[in-house]
N, C-alpha and C positions, 0 to 999 in steps of 0.2 A: 108475382101474382099474389093476391090476398087469399088467406085461408078461410075467410068468412064465406060460407056458402051463399049468403044473402047479398054478397057484394055485387054491384052492378057491373055489367060488361064494360061500361065506360071507365070505371075505376081500374079494371084489369088492364085495359089498353093503356091507361095513363102510366101505371107502374111499369109496364113493359117498355114504354117509350123512355121513361126516366132511366131504367137500367141500361138500355141501349146507349143513351146519351152519356152515362158515366163511363162505359167502356170506350166510347169514342174519344172522350176527353183524356182518358189514360193513354190511349194509343197516340193521340196527338202530342201529349206531353213527352212521351218517349221519343217520338219522331223529332220533336223540336229541340231535343238535347238539353232539357232543363238540368241544372247542376245537381250532381249527386255528391253529398258531403264526403263520403268514404272514398269514392273514386277520385275526387278532386285532390284529396290529401295524398293519395298514392302517386298521382301524376306530378304533384309538386315535389315530392321526395325523389322521384325518378329524375326530374329535371335538375334538381340540386346535385344529385350524384353524377349526372352527365357533365354538369358545369365543373364540378371538382375534378373529374377525370381529364377534361380538356385543359384545365388550369395546370394540372400536374404535368401533362404532356408538354405544354408550352414552356414551363419552367425547365424541364429536362432538355428540351431542344435548345433553349437559350444558353443553358450551362454547357452543353456540348459544343455549341458554336463558339462560346468564349474560350473553351479549351483548345479548339482548333485554331482560333486566332492567335492565342498565346504560343502554341506549338510552332506555327508558321513564323511568327515573329522571332522566336528563339532560333529557328533554323536559318533565318535570314542573317541574324547576327553572327551565328557560328560560321556560315558560309563566307561572310566578309572577313571574319577574324582569322579563320584557318585556311583561307584560300591559298596562302603562300606557304603552307606547311611543307609540301614536297620540295618546292624551290629552296626554301630556307634550309632544309636538311642537307641538300646538295651543296649549298654555299658554305655550310659549316666546315666542310673538308678543306676549303680554301683557307679559312682562318686557322685550321689546324696546321697546314703546311707553313703558313707564315710564322706561327708560333714555334714550330720545329726549327725553322731557319734561324730565328733569333736565338734559340737555345743552343744551336750547334756552334755558335761563335764563342770561343773561349774569352774569358774576361780580360786576359792580358792582351788579346788581339783587338779588342774594341777601340783602343786608343792609338792604334798604329796607323797613322796617316789620316789625312782629311778625307780621302776617298772612302775609306772604311767607315768612318764616322757618318759620312753623308749617306752611304748605302744603308747602314743600320737605322738611321733616322727615317729614311724613306720607307723601309719595311715596317717600322713601328707605326708610322703615320698611316700606312695602308691598313694595318691591322686595326688600329683605333677607328678609322673611318668605316671599316667593314662592320665592326661591332656597333657603331653608332647607327648605321643604316638598319641593321637587324633589330636593334632596340626600338627604332622608330616604328617598325612594323610588328611590334609586340613580342619579339624574340628576346628573352631575358637570360642573362648568365646565371647559373646556379652557383651561389657562394657555398663552397663545400669545405674548404680547408678549415680545420678547427671545429667543425660542426658535428653534431651527433649523426651517426650513420642512419640514413633513412632509405629503406628499400624501395620507396616510391620515387626517389630522386637519384639514388646512387647505385652503382654496380661495383661490388667489392671484387677486386682483382687479387689481392693478397692481404695477409695479416702480418704485422710486424710488432715485435716487442718494443714497448715504449715505457720509460720510467716516469715520465711527466704527464703525458696525456692519459685521460681516463680510458678505460676499456670501451671499445665501440666508437671511438672518436676518429674522424677522418684526419689522417696526418700527412697524406700525400695525394695529390691529384694527378693522375696519369693523363687523363683527357677530360677537359671541362664539359659540363653538361648544360643544356639550355631548356627553357620552357617557352611555350607560345600560348598566351592566354592562360587558361587553367589546365593545360595539358602539358605533359612532358614531351618535348621534342626529341631530346636525346639524354639518357641518364649519364651522369658523370662517372667515369671509371676511376676508382679511388683505392688507396691503401688504408686499411683500418688498423688502429692500435689494439693490441691485446695485452693482457696482463703479463708482466715479466715473470719468468719462472724463478722462484726463490730457491736458493740452495738449501737442501734439507740437511739438517744436522743429525748425525747418527746418535741414537740414544743407547746403543749397546756399549757395555764396558770395554775399555781398551784391552787388547790381548796382552797378557804378561809374558814377556820373553823368558823362555826356559834357559837358565844358565847353570853351569856345573857349580856345585858348592865349593867355596874357596877352602883351601887346605889351611888348617890352623897350624900354629907354630909347634904345638905339642905333637901333632901327627908327624910333622917333618923331623922332629927330634927322635921320635921312636924309630923312624925309618933308618936314621943314621946309626 
């Protein structure tokens, strides 16, 4: 409304109508959702944060699935490679008995008769064939003699003094060991060299034997 007391009633009605029209336009603008610069920036920032969160979750899920795939692939390989572990361990005792049988025959008896030679050759061939089959399935003999003692591969049964072999060297194999894949199927039972004991030389002076003083010729003459 106008402050002029002389304003006509028509002018007052016009001003009221204009004010009402402005309020109506404002309400319509709010209802129509006209863009608000500040609100739009907040919405964009929230959307970006949500996208970044979804992307991070996706990458983590993909990495986890890759780890699971690799783990299952490794388990499949291990299952195939170590499936015969129990069987191979039992078969090793057969090879041990064949080796003991060959070692029990004296050298002088090996050339006595064709029958003995044929028997020994048959046992040796059986032992070689057994080792070949084990090797085909991933069971490898542990080369121990002359090697440095390794607690992961060897089991020390005794120590023996040795003048030539360095201390800690395997000088005797009591029972051969085997591996399957990257695992030890059975450790080798071995004898290990130790330093030879050196004879200690006494540094104390030798004891002087106490002897009675010899009689001089002058003393013997006086006695006479």
